KOLVOZA-646029 format. One record per residue (C-alpha): residue number from 1; y, x, z. Coordinates in pm, 1 decimal, decimal comma. Example, Ala and Ser with C-alpha at 12.3 -4.5 7.8 and 13.67 -1.06 7.14 Angstrom:
// KOLVOZA-646029
LOKOL   nr         y         x         z
LOKOL    1    -450,0    1230,0     780,0
LOKOL    2    -106,0    1367,0     714,0
END
This chain:
// KOLVOZA-646029
LOKOL   nr         y         x         z
LOKOL    1   15896,8   17886,2   17192,2
LOKOL    2   15990,8   17599,2   16962,3
LOKOL    3   16131,5   17402,3   17256,0
LOKOL    4   16340,8   17702,0   17365,2
LOKOL    5   16480,5   17744,3   17015,1
LOKOL    6   16575,5   17377,2   16997,8
LOKOL    7   16747,0   17402,1   17336,4
LOKOL    8   16936,1   17713,5   17226,9
LOKOL    9   17046,9   17541,2   16902,9
LOKOL   10   17169,2   17241,4   17101,0
LOKOL   11   17366,8   17463,1   17336,3
LOKOL   12   17523,3   17657,0   17050,1
LOKOL   13   17613,0   17333,2   16872,5
LOKOL   14   17772,6   17200,4   17189,8
LOKOL   15   17971,5   17521,8   17231,2
LOKOL   16   18096,0   17512,8   16871,7
LOKOL   17   18204,2   17151,0   16905,7
LOKOL   18   18379,5   17218,9   17237,3
LOKOL   19   18564,8   17519,1   17092,8
LOKOL   20   18681,3   17314,8   16794,5
LOKOL   21   18796,5   17030,6   17016,6
LOKOL   22   18964,6   17272,3   17254,5
LOKOL   23   19190,6   17430,6   16994,0
LOKOL   24   19298,0   17085,3   16873,3
LOKOL   25   19218,4   17132,0   16503,9
LOKOL   26   19031,3   16873,4   16300,5
LOKOL   27   18881,4   16941,0   15956,0
LOKOL   28   19053,8   16796,0   15649,5
LOKOL   29   18753,0   16885,1   15434,8
LOKOL   30   18395,5   16825,3   15550,4
LOKOL   31   18249,0   17084,1   15312,4
LOKOL   32   18040,5   16824,4   15128,4
LOKOL   33   18262,4   16543,3   14996,8
LOKOL   34   18626,0   16476,6   14911,9
LOKOL   35   18655,6   16206,8   15176,1
LOKOL   36   19021,1   16176,5   15280,8
LOKOL   37   19152,2   16321,9   14953,5
LOKOL   38   19239,3   16185,4   14610,5
LOKOL   39   19355,5   16316,2   14274,5
LOKOL   40   19714,7   16200,0   14226,6
LOKOL   41   19681,7   16247,2   13848,9
LOKOL   42   19490,3   16092,0   13561,3
LOKOL   43   19353,9   16434,9   13466,5
LOKOL   44   19192,0   16729,4   13642,7
LOKOL   45   18840,0   16788,0   13772,9
LOKOL   46   18726,6   16825,6   14134,3
LOKOL   47   18389,7   16962,4   14242,9
LOKOL   48   18250,7   17056,8   14583,7
LOKOL   49   18041,9   17375,7   14561,3
LOKOL   50   17885,9   17552,5   14860,0
LOKOL   51   18144,6   17426,0   15105,6
LOKOL   52   18437,5   17491,7   14873,0
LOKOL   53   18667,2   17269,0   14667,4
LOKOL   54   18677,4   17384,1   14304,2
LOKOL   55   18959,3   17256,8   14082,8
LOKOL   56   18952,1   17289,4   13703,5
LOKOL   57   19170,5   17140,1   13433,3
LOKOL   58   19397,8   17196,3   13137,9
LOKOL   59   19721,9   17066,7   13292,1
LOKOL   60   19879,7   17111,1   13633,6
LOKOL   61   19765,0   16863,4   13894,8
LOKOL   62   19756,1   16814,6   14271,3
LOKOL   63   19487,7   16672,0   14498,3
LOKOL   64   19647,8   16503,3   14799,7
LOKOL   65   19543,7   16378,1   15141,7
LOKOL   66   19528,8   16003,6   15185,9
LOKOL   67   19700,5   16043,5   15522,3
LOKOL   68   20057,2   16163,0   15583,2
LOKOL   69   20155,2   16417,1   15848,1
LOKOL   70   20479,1   16498,0   16029,0
LOKOL   71   20459,6   16776,6   16290,9
LOKOL   72   20148,3   16992,6   16264,3
LOKOL   73   19979,1   17325,7   16216,7
LOKOL   74   19776,8   17341,7   15895,5
LOKOL   75   19534,3   17614,3   15795,3
LOKOL   76   19352,1   17669,9   15468,3
LOKOL   77   19190,9   17939,4   15254,5
LOKOL   78   19249,6   17985,4   14882,4
LOKOL   79   19101,8   18209,5   14613,6
LOKOL   80   19296,3   18236,0   14288,0
LOKOL   81   19118,0   18285,0   13955,9
LOKOL   82   19155,0   18612,1   13770,6
LOKOL   83   19430,8   18647,7   13511,9
LOKOL   84   19743,6   18436,8   13504,1
LOKOL   85   19739,0   18207,2   13806,4
LOKOL   86   19966,4   18030,4   14051,2
LOKOL   87   19905,4   17768,2   14316,5
LOKOL   88   20024,9   17642,1   14650,7
LOKOL   89   19970,7   17426,7   14954,9
LOKOL   90   20203,9   17127,5   14947,9
LOKOL   91   20311,6   16983,1   15282,0
LOKOL   92   20525,2   16687,7   15388,4
LOKOL   93   20504,6   16611,5   15016,4
LOKOL   94   20564,0   16288,8   14823,9
LOKOL   95   20340,8   16120,9   14567,5
LOKOL   96   20425,3   15914,0   14260,8
LOKOL   97   20202,8   15830,1   13961,1
LOKOL   98   20108,8   16166,1   13804,3
LOKOL   99   20369,8   16343,4   14016,9
LOKOL  100   20378,1   16528,3   14349,1
LOKOL  101   20698,7   16683,2   14480,1
LOKOL  102   20837,4   16848,8   14790,8
LOKOL  103   20767,8   17152,4   15008,2
LOKOL  104   20513,1   17403,9   14884,7
LOKOL  105   20381,3   17723,6   15039,7
LOKOL  106   20364,4   17950,6   14736,2
LOKOL  107   20042,4   18121,0   14626,6
LOKOL  108   20164,9   18375,2   14373,2
LOKOL  109   19923,2   18533,9   14127,2
LOKOL  110   20189,5   18771,2   13994,2
LOKOL  111   20113,5   19106,4   14156,8
LOKOL  112   20460,4   19235,5   14070,2
LOKOL  113   20667,6   18940,0   14192,3
LOKOL  114   20481,7   18906,2   14525,3
LOKOL  115   20627,1   18574,5   14637,9
LOKOL  116   20314,0   18446,2   14811,1
LOKOL  117   20414,0   18271,6   15132,4
LOKOL  118   20752,6   18174,1   14997,7
LOKOL  119   20888,2   17820,3   15030,0
LOKOL  120   20916,9   17642,6   14694,7
LOKOL  121   21059,6   17292,7   14657,0
LOKOL  122   20838,3   17145,1   14385,2
LOKOL  123   21022,7   16909,7   14149,6
LOKOL  124   21357,9   16945,0   14328,1
LOKOL  125   21548,9   17254,3   14448,0
LOKOL  126   21280,1   17507,2   14348,6
LOKOL  127   21348,3   17851,5   14505,1
LOKOL  128   21630,8   17747,3   14735,5
LOKOL  129   21576,9   17944,0   15056,5
LOKOL  130   21280,3   18182,1   15101,7
LOKOL  131   21352,4   18352,9   14875,0
LOKOL  132   21656,8   18232,8   14682,2
LOKOL  133   21570,9   18301,4   14318,5
LOKOL  134   21824,1   18525,7   14148,6
LOKOL  135   21968,1   18648,3   14478,5
LOKOL  136   21866,2   19013,5   14490,5
LOKOL  137   21924,1   19050,2   14864,1
LOKOL  138   21719,7   18740,4   14943,4
LOKOL  139   21434,3   18844,1   14713,5
LOKOL  140   21420,1   19195,5   14860,3
LOKOL  141   21428,6   19060,0   15215,7
LOKOL  142   21138,4   18829,0   15135,5
LOKOL  143   20926,4   19107,3   14987,7
LOKOL  144   20998,5   19318,7   15296,3
LOKOL  145   20874,3   19035,5   15520,9
LOKOL  146   20566,0   18951,5   15315,5
LOKOL  147   20469,3   19308,7   15231,3
LOKOL  148   20111,3   19329,0   15106,3
LOKOL  149   19984,0   19041,5   15320,3
LOKOL  150   19852,4   18852,7   15016,6
LOKOL  151   19531,3   18989,1   14863,6
LOKOL  152   19533,9   18907,5   14492,9
LOKOL  153   19158,9   18910,0   14425,5
LOKOL  154   19030,7   18789,3   14760,3
LOKOL  155   19037,8   18485,3   14985,1
LOKOL  156   19371,1   18434,0   15162,0
LOKOL  157   19433,3   18229,4   15474,7
LOKOL  158   19753,5   18025,4   15494,3
LOKOL  159   19894,4   17877,9   15814,0
LOKOL  160   20181,8   17628,2   15790,8
LOKOL  161   20363,4   17506,6   16101,5
LOKOL  162   20605,8   17214,2   16091,2
LOKOL  163   20794,2   17104,1   16401,6
LOKOL  164   21103,5   16893,6   16343,0
LOKOL  165   21329,7   17085,8   16105,1
LOKOL  166   21146,5   17413,8   16161,7
LOKOL  167   20910,9   17528,8   15885,7
LOKOL  168   20695,4   17840,6   15915,1
LOKOL  169   20448,9   17989,4   15667,6
LOKOL  170   20203,1   18268,2   15747,3
LOKOL  171   19975,1   18451,2   15504,6
LOKOL  172   19679,0   18631,4   15659,3
LOKOL  173   19863,1   18640,1   15991,4
LOKOL  174   20194,6   18766,0   15852,7
LOKOL  175   20502,7   18542,9   15889,8
LOKOL  176   20652,8   18521,1   15541,7
LOKOL  177   20885,5   18222,2   15587,1
LOKOL  178   21054,9   18093,5   15902,8
LOKOL  179   21340,8   17857,6   15821,6
LOKOL  180   21498,6   17523,4   15906,4
LOKOL  181   21539,8   17239,2   15658,5
LOKOL  182   21582,3   16867,2   15719,1
LOKOL  183   21494,3   16728,6   15374,8
LOKOL  184   21147,8   16594,5   15460,1
LOKOL  185   21008,4   16483,6   15795,8
LOKOL  186   20661,1   16375,0   15684,4
LOKOL  187   20431,1   16349,8   15385,5
LOKOL  188   20093,3   16446,7   15245,2
LOKOL  189   19912,1   16778,4   15228,3
LOKOL  190   19812,6   16881,6   14874,8
LOKOL  191   19629,8   17157,3   14688,1
LOKOL  192   19716,2   17264,4   14334,7
LOKOL  193   19562,5   17363,2   14004,2
LOKOL  194   19832,1   17526,4   13792,1
LOKOL  195   19686,3   17416,1   13458,5
LOKOL  196   19527,0   17724,9   13307,5
LOKOL  197   19235,5   17615,5   13088,1
LOKOL  198   18903,8   17758,4   13204,7
LOKOL  199   19042,2   17871,6   13541,8
LOKOL  200   18884,0   17761,3   13870,2
LOKOL  201   19097,4   17739,4   14183,0
LOKOL  202   18895,4   17749,7   14504,9
LOKOL  203   18979,4   17616,0   14852,1
LOKOL  204   18792,0   17608,9   15184,0
LOKOL  205   18835,0   17575,0   15563,0
LOKOL  206   19111,3   17316,5   15539,0
LOKOL  207   19205,7   17190,5   15884,3
LOKOL  208   19501,5   17054,8   16077,7
LOKOL  209   19630,3   17016,0   16431,7
LOKOL  210   19890,8   16746,7   16478,1
LOKOL  211   20169,6   16832,4   16723,3
LOKOL  212   20311,4   16581,5   16968,5
END
């Protein structure tokens, strides 16, 4: 019986590995350590808990990949803390001492605004395209696209696809942003703590498939 169980476990492990290799994704987070990542700031705390990345701090900060990426499909899960909260997945982003800027897939904790899945240009043009802040038609069109895809008090899965000038963001399978912009061709992936004292931002299942 023991031998059969070991054989079954080996077969299942082989199947899981083959499936992962077949879809082309590789993990960005191993579930145990922060290998491949670094805090771009002099503040902020990072802890790995039960296969999740937990970020805490008193000021906004970003944790970035050590590697840069150009054309890819990225996937990741995020759980916002209760209360006032805001976060995002940075992509093709740029890093300077205590500063990260560039494209960000918005994770909006404001249940009324509902801009999760929007494209924010951190540190530069801000809400310049999806939606355009202050443009009523653009904001309404975005909310119509995004609908109720984002679940405020639950885990949410983001999928970001970059191919040349084409940028697409999906939230829980719903396409919220599908635009073209030529500002950045490559950069790091990053996760964000917005700076609320006592709040824990949680991330898991971070993976990427580079496109040729």
